[in-house]
KELO-210565 format. One record per atom (N, C-alpha, C, O): atom name; y, x, z; residue in three letters. Coordinates in nm, 2 decimals, m for minus. Atoms other than C-alpha are relative to their C-alpha. Example, Ala and Ser with C-alpha at 12.3 -4.5 7.8 and 13.67 -1.06 7.14 Angstrom:
2
REC at     py     px     pz  aa
REC  N  m0.12   0.09   0.00 Ala
REC CA  m0.45   1.23   0.78 Ala
REC  C   0.12   0.09   0.00 Ala
REC  O   0.12   0.19   0.07 Ala
REC  N  m0.11  m0.09   0.00 Ser
REC CA  m0.11   1.37   0.71 Ser
REC  C   0.11  m0.08   0.08 Ser
REC  O   0.22  m0.03   0.09 Ser
! end
This chain:
131
REC at     py     px     pz  aa
REC  N  m0.09   0.02   0.11 Met
REC CA  m2.75  m0.48  m1.81 Met
REC  C  m0.06   0.03  m0.13 Met
REC  O  m0.09   0.15  m0.16 Met
REC  N   0.07  m0.02   0.13 Val
REC CA  m2.91  m0.52  m2.15 Val
REC  C   0.11   0.00  m0.11 Val
REC  O   0.18  m0.10  m0.14 Val
REC  N  m0.10  m0.02   0.10 Gly
REC CA  m2.68  m0.38  m2.42 Gly
REC  C   0.11   0.10   0.05 Gly
REC  O   0.17   0.08   0.16 Gly
REC  N  m0.09  m0.10  m0.04 Cys
REC CA  m2.46  m0.07  m2.40 Cys
REC  C   0.12   0.02  m0.09 Cys
REC  O   0.18   0.12  m0.09 Cys
REC  N  m0.12   0.00   0.08 Gly
REC CA  m2.18  m0.16  m2.64 Gly
REC  C   0.12  m0.03   0.10 Gly
REC  O   0.10  m0.02   0.22 Gly
REC  N  m0.12   0.03  m0.08 Gly
REC CA  m1.83  m0.25  m2.52 Gly
REC  C  m0.02  m0.10   0.10 Gly
REC  O   0.02  m0.09   0.22 Gly
REC  N   0.02   0.11  m0.10 Ala
REC CA  m1.92  m0.58  m2.36 Ala
REC  C  m0.10   0.04   0.11 Ala
REC  O  m0.07   0.01   0.23 Ala
REC  N   0.10  m0.04  m0.10 Gly
REC CA  m2.22  m0.44  m2.19 Gly
REC  C   0.05   0.10   0.10 Gly
REC  O   0.03   0.09   0.22 Gly
REC  N  m0.06  m0.10  m0.09 Arg
REC CA  m2.04  m0.14  m2.05 Arg
REC  C   0.10  m0.06   0.09 Arg
REC  O   0.11  m0.03   0.21 Arg
REC  N  m0.10   0.07  m0.08 Ala
REC CA  m1.75  m0.36  m1.93 Ala
REC  C  m0.07  m0.08   0.11 Ala
REC  O  m0.03  m0.08   0.23 Ala
REC  N   0.07   0.08  m0.09 Ala
REC CA  m1.99  m0.60  m1.76 Ala
REC  C  m0.07   0.09   0.11 Ala
REC  O  m0.07   0.06   0.23 Ala
REC  N   0.07  m0.09  m0.10 Ala
REC CA  m2.19  m0.31  m1.60 Ala
REC  C   0.10   0.06   0.10 Ala
REC  O   0.07   0.07   0.22 Ala
REC  N  m0.10  m0.05  m0.09 Val
REC CA  m1.87  m0.16  m1.46 Val
REC  C   0.05  m0.11   0.10 Val
REC  O   0.06  m0.08   0.22 Val
REC  N  m0.04   0.11  m0.09 Ala
REC CA  m1.76  m0.50  m1.31 Ala
REC  C  m0.11  m0.03   0.10 Ala
REC  O  m0.08  m0.05   0.22 Ala
REC  N   0.11   0.02  m0.09 Leu
REC CA  m2.10  m0.55  m1.16 Leu
REC  C  m0.02   0.11   0.10 Leu
REC  O  m0.03   0.09   0.22 Leu
REC  N   0.01  m0.12  m0.09 Arg
REC CA  m2.12  m0.20  m1.02 Arg
REC  C   0.12   0.00   0.10 Arg
REC  O   0.09   0.02   0.22 Arg
REC  N  m0.11   0.00  m0.09 Asp
REC CA  m1.77  m0.23  m0.87 Asp
REC  C   0.00  m0.12   0.10 Asp
REC  O   0.06  m0.11   0.20 Asp
REC  N   0.02   0.11  m0.10 Ala
REC CA  m1.87  m0.56  m0.71 Ala
REC  C  m0.12   0.03   0.10 Ala
REC  O  m0.14  m0.06   0.18 Ala
REC  N   0.10  m0.04  m0.10 Gly
REC CA  m2.15  m0.38  m0.53 Gly
REC  C  m0.15  m0.02  m0.05 Gly
REC  O  m0.24   0.01   0.03 Gly
REC  N   0.13   0.02   0.05 Ala
REC CA  m2.45  m0.46  m0.76 Ala
REC  C  m0.07   0.13  m0.04 Ala
REC  O   0.00   0.23  m0.08 Ala
REC  N   0.07  m0.11   0.05 Asp
REC CA  m2.72  m0.21  m0.84 Asp
REC  C  m0.03  m0.03  m0.15 Asp
REC  O  m0.10  m0.13  m0.18 Asp
REC  N   0.01   0.03   0.14 Val
REC CA  m2.70  m0.19  m1.22 Val
REC  C  m0.08   0.11  m0.07 Val
REC  O  m0.06   0.23  m0.04 Val
REC  N   0.07  m0.09   0.09 Thr
REC CA  m2.94  m0.03  m1.47 Thr
REC  C   0.04  m0.04  m0.14 Thr
REC  O   0.04  m0.16  m0.18 Thr
REC  N  m0.03   0.02   0.14 Met
REC CA  m2.83   0.01  m1.83 Met
REC  C  m0.13   0.00  m0.08 Met
REC  O  m0.22   0.08  m0.06 Met
REC  N   0.12   0.02   0.08 Val
REC CA  m3.10  m0.11  m2.08 Val
REC  C   0.05  m0.01  m0.15 Val
REC  O   0.15  m0.08  m0.18 Val
REC  N  m0.04   0.01   0.14 Asn
REC CA  m3.07  m0.05  m2.46 Asn
REC  C  m0.11   0.03  m0.09 Asn
REC  O  m0.21   0.11  m0.05 Asn
REC  N   0.10  m0.02   0.10 Arg
REC CA  m3.28  m0.05  m2.77 Arg
REC  C   0.00   0.14  m0.05 Arg
REC  O  m0.10   0.21  m0.06 Arg
REC  N  m0.02  m0.14   0.05 Thr
REC CA  m3.14   0.28  m2.90 Thr
REC  C   0.01   0.09   0.13 Thr
REC  O   0.11   0.08   0.20 Thr
REC  N   0.01  m0.08  m0.12 Glu
REC CA  m3.23   0.54  m2.63 Glu
REC  C   0.12   0.09   0.01 Glu
REC  O   0.18   0.11   0.11 Glu
REC  N  m0.11  m0.09   0.00 Thr
REC CA  m2.96   0.79  m2.73 Thr
REC  C   0.13  m0.06   0.04 Thr
REC  O   0.20  m0.01   0.13 Thr
REC  N  m0.12   0.07  m0.04 Arg
REC CA  m2.68   0.54  m2.71 Arg
REC  C   0.00  m0.05   0.14 Arg
REC  O   0.10  m0.04   0.21 Arg
REC  N   0.01   0.05  m0.14 Gly
REC CA  m2.81   0.39  m2.39 Gly
REC  C   0.01   0.10   0.10 Gly
REC  O   0.08   0.08   0.20 Gly
REC  N  m0.01  m0.11  m0.10 Arg
REC CA  m2.85   0.72  m2.21 Arg
REC  C   0.14   0.05   0.00 Arg
REC  O   0.19   0.08   0.11 Arg
REC  N  m0.14  m0.04   0.00 Leu
REC CA  m2.50   0.82  m2.32 Leu
REC  C   0.09  m0.10   0.08 Leu
REC  O   0.17  m0.05   0.17 Leu
REC  N  m0.08   0.10  m0.07 Ala
REC CA  m2.35   0.49  m2.19 Ala
REC  C  m0.03   0.01   0.15 Ala
REC  O   0.06   0.01   0.23 Ala
REC  N   0.03  m0.01  m0.14 Ala
REC CA  m2.54   0.52  m1.87 Ala
REC  C   0.05   0.12   0.07 Ala
REC  O   0.10   0.12   0.18 Ala
REC  N  m0.05  m0.13  m0.05 Glu
REC CA  m2.44   0.88  m1.82 Glu
REC  C   0.15  m0.01   0.03 Glu
REC  O   0.20   0.03   0.13 Glu
REC  N  m0.15   0.01  m0.01 Leu
REC CA  m2.07   0.80  m1.88 Leu
REC  C   0.04  m0.09   0.12 Leu
REC  O   0.14  m0.07   0.18 Leu
REC  N  m0.03   0.09  m0.11 Leu
REC CA  m2.09   0.52  m1.62 Leu
REC  C  m0.06   0.04   0.13 Leu
REC  O  m0.04  m0.02   0.24 Leu
REC  N   0.07  m0.04  m0.12 Gly
REC CA  m2.30   0.71  m1.37 Gly
REC  C  m0.11  m0.10   0.05 Gly
REC  O  m0.13  m0.12   0.17 Gly
REC  N   0.10   0.10  m0.03 Leu
REC CA  m2.58   0.45  m1.39 Leu
REC  C  m0.13   0.04  m0.05 Leu
REC  O  m0.14   0.12  m0.15 Leu
REC  N   0.13  m0.03   0.05 Pro
REC CA  m2.95   0.47  m1.44 Pro
REC  C  m0.03  m0.07  m0.14 Pro
REC  O   0.04  m0.17  m0.17 Pro
REC  N   0.03   0.06   0.14 Phe
REC CA  m3.10   0.39  m1.79 Phe
REC  C  m0.15  m0.03   0.00 Phe
REC  O  m0.24   0.04   0.05 Phe
REC  N   0.14   0.03   0.03 Ala
REC CA  m3.42   0.22  m1.90 Ala
REC  C   0.00  m0.05  m0.15 Ala
REC  O   0.09  m0.12  m0.19 Ala
REC  N   0.01   0.05   0.14 Pro
REC CA  m3.53   0.17  m2.27 Pro
REC  C  m0.04  m0.14  m0.01 Pro
REC  O  m0.11  m0.19   0.08 Pro
REC  N   0.03   0.14   0.01 Leu
REC CA  m3.55  m0.18  m2.39 Leu
REC  C  m0.14  m0.03  m0.03 Leu
REC  O  m0.20  m0.13   0.01 Leu
REC  N   0.14   0.01   0.03 Asp
REC CA  m3.89  m0.13  m2.53 Asp
REC  C  m0.09   0.00   0.13 Asp
REC  O  m0.09   0.10   0.20 Asp
REC  N   0.07   0.01  m0.12 Gly
REC CA  m4.11  m0.25  m2.25 Gly
REC  C   0.08  m0.05   0.12 Gly
REC  O   0.02  m0.06   0.23 Gly
REC  N  m0.09   0.04  m0.11 Phe
REC CA  m3.82  m0.37  m2.03 Phe
REC  C  m0.05  m0.14   0.05 Phe
REC  O  m0.06  m0.23  m0.03 Phe
REC  N   0.04   0.13  m0.06 Arg
REC CA  m3.95  m0.65  m1.80 Arg
REC  C   0.07  m0.01   0.14 Arg
REC  O   0.02   0.04   0.24 Arg
REC  N  m0.07   0.02  m0.12 Pro
REC CA  m3.69  m0.75  m1.54 Pro
REC  C  m0.09  m0.07   0.10 Pro
REC  O  m0.15  m0.17   0.07 Pro
REC  N   0.08   0.06  m0.11 Ala
REC CA  m3.85  m0.84  m1.20 Ala
REC  C   0.08  m0.02   0.12 Ala
REC  O   0.18   0.05   0.14 Ala
REC  N  m0.07   0.02  m0.13 Gly
REC CA  m3.75  m0.96  m0.86 Gly
REC  C   0.12  m0.09  m0.01 Gly
REC  O   0.15  m0.14  m0.12 Gly
REC  N  m0.12   0.08   0.00 Pro
REC CA  m3.44  m1.16  m0.76 Pro
REC  C   0.11   0.09  m0.07 Pro
REC  O   0.14   0.20  m0.03 Pro
REC  N  m0.09  m0.08   0.08 Ala
REC CA  m3.19  m1.05  m1.02 Ala
REC  C   0.09  m0.08  m0.08 Ala
REC  O   0.07  m0.20  m0.10 Ala
REC  N  m0.08   0.05   0.10 Leu
REC CA  m2.91  m1.12  m1.25 Leu
REC  C  m0.02   0.09  m0.12 Leu
REC  O   0.00   0.21  m0.11 Leu
REC  N   0.01  m0.08   0.12 Val
REC CA  m2.98  m1.01  m1.60 Val
REC  C   0.11  m0.04  m0.10 Val
REC  O   0.12  m0.16  m0.13 Val
REC  N  m0.11   0.02   0.09 Val
REC CA  m2.68  m0.98  m1.83 Val
REC  C  m0.04   0.05  m0.14 Val
REC  O  m0.09   0.17  m0.15 Val
REC  N   0.04  m0.04   0.14 His
REC CA  m2.75  m0.97  m2.21 His
REC  C   0.12   0.00  m0.09 His
REC  O   0.19  m0.09  m0.10 His
REC  N  m0.12  m0.02   0.08 Ala
REC CA  m2.49  m0.83  m2.44 Ala
REC  C  m0.04   0.08  m0.13 Ala
REC  O   0.02   0.18  m0.16 Ala
REC  N   0.04  m0.05   0.13 Thr
REC CA  m2.67  m0.75  m2.77 Thr
REC  C   0.02  m0.11  m0.10 Thr
REC  O   0.07  m0.22  m0.07 Thr
REC  N  m0.02   0.10   0.10 Thr
REC CA  m2.66  m0.93  m3.10 Thr
REC  C  m0.12  m0.09  m0.02 Thr
REC  O  m0.12  m0.18  m0.10 Thr
REC  N   0.12   0.07   0.01 Val
REC CA  m3.01  m1.07  m3.06 Val
REC  C   0.02  m0.14   0.06 Val
REC  O   0.05  m0.16   0.17 Val
REC  N  m0.01   0.13  m0.05 His
REC CA  m3.00  m1.45  m3.04 His
REC  C  m0.11  m0.09  m0.05 His
REC  O  m0.13  m0.20   0.00 His
REC  N   0.11   0.09   0.05 Lys
REC CA  m3.30  m1.59  m3.24 Lys
REC  C  m0.13   0.02   0.07 Lys
REC  O  m0.20  m0.07   0.09 Lys
REC  N   0.12  m0.03  m0.08 Gly
REC CA  m3.58  m1.42  m3.05 Gly
REC  C   0.03   0.05   0.14 Gly
REC  O   0.15   0.07   0.17 Gly
REC  N  m0.02  m0.05  m0.13 Leu
REC CA  m3.63  m1.30  m2.70 Leu
REC  C   0.02   0.15   0.00 Leu
REC  O  m0.07   0.22  m0.05 Leu
REC  N  m0.02  m0.15   0.00 Pro
REC CA  m3.49  m0.95  m2.65 Pro
REC  C  m0.09   0.07   0.11 Pro
REC  O  m0.12   0.19   0.10 Pro
REC  N   0.09  m0.05  m0.10 Phe
REC CA  m3.72  m0.91  m2.34 Phe
REC  C  m0.06  m0.12   0.07 Phe
REC  O  m0.02  m0.24   0.05 Phe
REC  N   0.08   0.10  m0.06 Ala
REC CA  m3.97  m1.11  m2.14 Ala
REC  C   0.06  m0.04   0.13 Ala
REC  O   0.12   0.04   0.20 Ala
REC  N  m0.06   0.06  m0.13 Leu
REC CA  m3.86  m1.34  m1.85 Leu
REC  C  m0.11  m0.02   0.10 Leu
REC  O  m0.08  m0.07   0.21 Leu
REC  N   0.11   0.03  m0.08 Asp
REC CA  m4.21  m1.37  m1.70 Asp
REC  C   0.00   0.05   0.15 Asp
REC  O  m0.04  m0.02   0.24 Asp
REC  N   0.01  m0.07  m0.13 Asp
REC CA  m4.16  m1.14  m1.40 Asp
REC  C   0.12  m0.03   0.09 Asp
REC  O   0.13   0.01   0.20 Asp
REC  N  m0.12   0.04  m0.08 Leu
REC CA  m3.82  m1.28  m1.29 Leu
REC  C  m0.04  m0.10   0.11 Leu
REC  O  m0.11  m0.19   0.08 Leu
REC  N   0.02   0.10  m0.11 Asp
REC CA  m3.82  m1.46  m0.95 Asp
REC  C   0.07  m0.13  m0.04 Asp
REC  O   0.16  m0.14  m0.13 Asp
REC  N  m0.05   0.13   0.03 Asp
REC CA  m3.74  m1.83  m0.96 Asp
REC  C   0.15  m0.01   0.03 Asp
REC  O   0.22  m0.09  m0.03 Asp
REC  N  m0.14   0.00  m0.04 Gly
REC CA  m3.40  m1.75  m0.80 Gly
REC  C   0.09   0.08  m0.09 Gly
REC  O   0.21   0.10  m0.07 Gly
REC  N  m0.08  m0.09   0.09 Ala
REC CA  m3.29  m1.52  m1.08 Ala
REC  C   0.09  m0.07  m0.09 Ala
REC  O   0.08  m0.20  m0.11 Ala
REC  N  m0.10   0.06   0.09 Ala
REC CA  m3.00  m1.58  m1.32 Ala
REC  C   0.01   0.08  m0.12 Ala
REC  O  m0.01   0.21  m0.12 Ala
REC  N  m0.01  m0.07   0.12 Val
REC CA  m2.95  m1.49  m1.68 Val
REC  C   0.14  m0.04  m0.06 Val
REC  O   0.17  m0.16  m0.08 Val
REC  N  m0.13   0.02   0.06 Leu
REC CA  m2.60  m1.45  m1.83 Leu
REC  C  m0.01   0.06  m0.14 Leu
REC  O  m0.04   0.18  m0.15 Leu
REC  N   0.02  m0.05   0.14 Asp
REC CA  m2.61  m1.42  m2.21 Asp
REC  C   0.14  m0.01  m0.07 Asp
REC  O   0.20  m0.12  m0.08 Asp
REC  N  m0.13   0.00   0.06 Met
REC CA  m2.29  m1.31  m2.38 Met
REC  C  m0.01  m0.04  m0.15 Met
REC  O   0.10  m0.05  m0.22 Met
REC  N   0.01   0.04   0.14 Val
REC CA  m2.43  m1.41  m2.72 Val
REC  C   0.04  m0.14  m0.02 Val
REC  O   0.01  m0.23   0.07 Val
REC  N  m0.06   0.13   0.02 Cys
REC CA  m2.26  m1.71  m2.87 Cys
REC  C  m0.03  m0.06  m0.14 Cys
REC  O   0.05  m0.06  m0.22 Cys
REC  N   0.04   0.05   0.13 Pro
REC CA  m2.46  m1.85  m3.16 Pro
REC  C   0.07  m0.14  m0.04 Pro
REC  O   0.09  m0.22   0.05 Pro
REC  N  m0.07   0.13   0.05 Ala
REC CA  m2.29  m2.13  m3.37 Ala
REC  C  m0.08  m0.12   0.02 Ala
REC  O  m0.03  m0.23   0.03 Ala
REC  N   0.08   0.11   0.00 Asp
REC CA  m2.59  m2.35  m3.36 Asp
REC  C  m0.06  m0.04   0.14 Asp
REC  O  m0.16  m0.11   0.15 Asp
REC  N   0.05   0.03  m0.13 Gly
REC CA  m2.63  m2.38  m2.98 Gly
REC  C  m0.04   0.11   0.08 Gly
REC  O  m0.01   0.23   0.05 Gly
REC  N   0.04  m0.11  m0.08 Pro
REC CA  m2.78  m2.18  m2.70 Pro
REC  C  m0.09   0.10  m0.07 Pro
REC  O  m0.17   0.06  m0.16 Pro
REC  N   0.09  m0.10   0.06 Ser
REC CA  m2.96  m1.86  m2.78 Ser
REC  C  m0.14  m0.02   0.05 Ser
REC  O  m0.17  m0.10   0.14 Ser
REC  N   0.14   0.01  m0.04 Ala
REC CA  m3.34  m1.83  m2.76 Ala
REC  C  m0.02   0.05   0.15 Ala
REC  O  m0.10  m0.01   0.22 Ala
REC  N   0.01  m0.05  m0.14 Leu
REC CA  m3.29  m1.63  m2.43 Leu
REC  C   0.04  m0.11   0.10 Leu
REC  O  m0.03  m0.13   0.20 Leu
REC  N  m0.05   0.11  m0.09 Val
REC CA  m3.09  m1.91  m2.27 Val
REC  C  m0.09  m0.11   0.00 Val
REC  O  m0.12  m0.17   0.11 Val
REC  N   0.10   0.11   0.01 Thr
REC CA  m3.33  m2.17  m2.39 Thr
REC  C  m0.12   0.03   0.08 Thr
REC  O  m0.17  m0.06   0.16 Thr
REC  N   0.12  m0.04  m0.07 Ala
REC CA  m3.63  m1.98  m2.25 Ala
REC  C   0.03   0.00   0.15 Ala
REC  O  m0.06  m0.04   0.23 Ala
REC  N  m0.04   0.00  m0.14 Ala
REC CA  m3.45  m1.92  m1.92 Ala
REC  C   0.01  m0.14   0.06 Ala
REC  O  m0.03  m0.16   0.17 Ala
REC  N  m0.02   0.13  m0.05 Arg
REC CA  m3.36  m2.28  m1.88 Arg
REC  C  m0.14  m0.07   0.01 Arg
REC  O  m0.16  m0.15   0.11 Arg
REC  N   0.13   0.05  m0.01 Arg
REC CA  m3.72  m2.38  m1.95 Arg
REC  C  m0.07   0.04   0.12 Arg
REC  O  m0.15  m0.03   0.18 Arg
REC  N   0.06  m0.05  m0.12 Arg
REC CA  m3.83  m2.16  m1.67 Arg
REC  C   0.07  m0.05   0.13 Arg
REC  O   0.02  m0.02   0.24 Arg
REC  N  m0.07   0.05  m0.12 Gly
REC CA  m3.57  m2.33  m1.44 Gly
REC  C   0.09   0.11   0.06 Gly
REC  O   0.14   0.09   0.17 Gly
REC  N  m0.09  m0.11  m0.05 Leu
REC CA  m3.36  m2.01  m1.41 Leu
REC  C   0.15  m0.05  m0.01 Leu
REC  O   0.18  m0.13  m0.10 Leu
REC  N  m0.15   0.03   0.02 Arg
REC CA  m2.98  m2.04  m1.36 Arg
REC  C   0.04   0.08  m0.12 Arg
REC  O   0.00   0.20  m0.14 Arg
REC  N  m0.05  m0.06   0.12 Thr
REC CA  m2.80  m1.96  m1.68 Thr
REC  C   0.15  m0.01  m0.02 Thr
REC  O   0.21  m0.11   0.03 Thr
REC  N  m0.13   0.01   0.05 Val
REC CA  m2.46  m1.89  m1.82 Val
REC  C  m0.01   0.04  m0.14 Val
REC  O  m0.05   0.16  m0.17 Val
REC  N   0.01  m0.04   0.15 Asp
REC CA  m2.45  m1.90  m2.20 Asp
REC  C   0.13   0.05  m0.06 Asp
REC  O   0.23   0.04   0.01 Asp
REC  N  m0.11  m0.07   0.06 Gly
REC CA  m2.22  m1.73  m2.44 Gly
REC  C   0.12  m0.10  m0.02 Gly
REC  O   0.23  m0.06  m0.02 Gly
REC  N  m0.11   0.09   0.02 His
REC CA  m2.02  m2.05  m2.50 His
REC  C   0.08  m0.02   0.13 His
REC  O   0.20  m0.03   0.13 His
REC  N  m0.07   0.00  m0.12 Gln
REC CA  m1.94  m2.07  m2.13 Gln
REC  C   0.08   0.13   0.03 Gln
REC  O   0.19   0.12   0.08 Gln
REC  N  m0.07  m0.13  m0.01 Val
REC CA  m1.84  m1.70  m2.13 Val
REC  C   0.12  m0.01  m0.09 Val
REC  O   0.23   0.03  m0.04 Val
REC  N  m0.11   0.01   0.09 Leu
REC CA  m1.62  m1.76  m2.43 Leu
REC  C   0.11  m0.10   0.05 Leu
REC  O   0.23  m0.07   0.04 Leu
REC  N  m0.10   0.10  m0.06 Ala
REC CA  m1.45  m2.07  m2.27 Ala
REC  C   0.08   0.07   0.12 Ala
REC  O   0.20   0.05   0.12 Ala
REC  N  m0.06  m0.06  m0.12 Glu
REC CA  m1.38  m1.87  m1.95 Glu
REC  C   0.10   0.11  m0.05 Glu
REC  O   0.21   0.12   0.00 Glu
REC  N  m0.09  m0.10   0.05 Glu
REC CA  m1.24  m1.58  m2.15 Glu
REC  C   0.13  m0.06  m0.06 Glu
REC  O   0.24  m0.01  m0.05 Glu
REC  N  m0.11   0.06   0.06 Ser
REC CA  m1.02  m1.81  m2.35 Ser
REC  C   0.10  m0.05   0.10 Ser
REC  O   0.22  m0.04   0.08 Ser
REC  N  m0.09   0.05  m0.11 Glu
REC CA  m0.88  m1.98  m2.04 Glu
REC  C   0.08   0.11   0.06 Glu
REC  O   0.20   0.10   0.09 Glu
REC  N  m0.07  m0.11  m0.07 Gln
REC CA  m0.80  m1.65  m1.88 Gln
REC  C   0.10   0.07  m0.09 Gln
REC  O   0.21   0.10  m0.05 Gln
REC  N  m0.10  m0.06   0.10 Gln
REC CA  m0.63  m1.51  m2.20 Gln
REC  C   0.12  m0.09  m0.01 Gln
REC  O   0.23  m0.04  m0.01 Gln
REC  N  m0.11   0.10   0.01 Phe
REC CA  m0.42  m1.83  m2.23 Phe
REC  C   0.09   0.02   0.12 Phe
REC  O   0.21   0.02   0.11 Phe
REC  N  m0.08  m0.01  m0.13 Arg
REC CA  m0.31  m1.80  m1.86 Arg
REC  C   0.07   0.13   0.00 Arg
REC  O   0.19   0.14   0.04 Arg
REC  N  m0.07  m0.13   0.01 Leu
REC CA  m0.23  m1.43  m1.91 Leu
REC  C   0.12   0.00  m0.10 Leu
REC  O   0.22   0.06  m0.07 Leu
REC  N  m0.10   0.00   0.11 Met
REC CA  m0.03  m1.49  m2.23 Met
REC  C   0.12  m0.10   0.03 Met
REC  O   0.23  m0.07   0.00 Met
REC  N  m0.11   0.10  m0.01 Thr
REC CA   0.16  m1.80  m2.12 Thr
REC  C   0.04  m0.03   0.15 Thr
REC  O   0.15  m0.08   0.18 Thr
REC  N  m0.03   0.03  m0.14 Gly
REC CA   0.15  m1.81  m1.74 Gly
REC  C  m0.04  m0.14   0.05 Gly
REC  O   0.00  m0.18   0.16 Gly
REC  N   0.04   0.14  m0.03 Arg
REC CA   0.01  m2.16  m1.75 Arg
REC  C  m0.15  m0.02  m0.02 Arg
REC  O  m0.22   0.06  m0.08 Arg
REC  N   0.14   0.04   0.02 Thr
REC CA  m0.32  m2.33  m1.74 Thr
REC  C  m0.02  m0.06  m0.14 Thr
REC  O   0.07  m0.13  m0.18 Thr
REC  N   0.02   0.05   0.14 Met
REC CA  m0.47  m2.41  m2.08 Met
REC  C  m0.02  m0.15   0.01 Met
REC  O  m0.09  m0.20   0.09 Met
REC  N   0.02   0.15   0.01 Pro
REC CA  m0.44  m2.78  m2.17 Pro
REC  C  m0.14  m0.04  m0.01 Pro
REC  O  m0.22   0.02  m0.08 Pro
REC  N   0.13   0.06   0.00 Gly
REC CA  m0.75  m2.98  m2.11 Gly
REC  C  m0.10   0.07   0.09 Gly
REC  O  m0.22   0.04   0.10 Gly
REC  N   0.09  m0.07  m0.10 Val
REC CA  m0.89  m2.74  m1.84 Val
REC  C   0.04  m0.05   0.14 Val
REC  O   0.15  m0.06   0.17 Val
REC  N  m0.02   0.05  m0.14 Asn
REC CA  m0.93  m2.87  m1.49 Asn
REC  C   0.02   0.11   0.09 Asn
REC  O   0.04   0.09   0.21 Asn
! end
């Protein structure tokens, strides 16, 4: 889990509760260690973070123009979920992951799912235009 703000912590808890082994990763070590400690999860600093093996990497920072970390060591079966939702299309991370042939979920897909769920919770109906 890259990013220890509200979205990152929420995703980390959901993944942990679903049975995943989660490591909190953050640029600012003090904030990252605090979040990891509060959630009872291990911490790794972003500087030098290189995810490897079959994995799901969730990105929840504001970085969208450059790569927040290298994708070189991820297995071909890995997936990248990026919560970043730039106005001009997919983030650099999603673009790079797609070039590598990795499975991706981009911020626009995340936003659409959240919107559909919120609409259903508020109205009790399916949002118009959603299958």
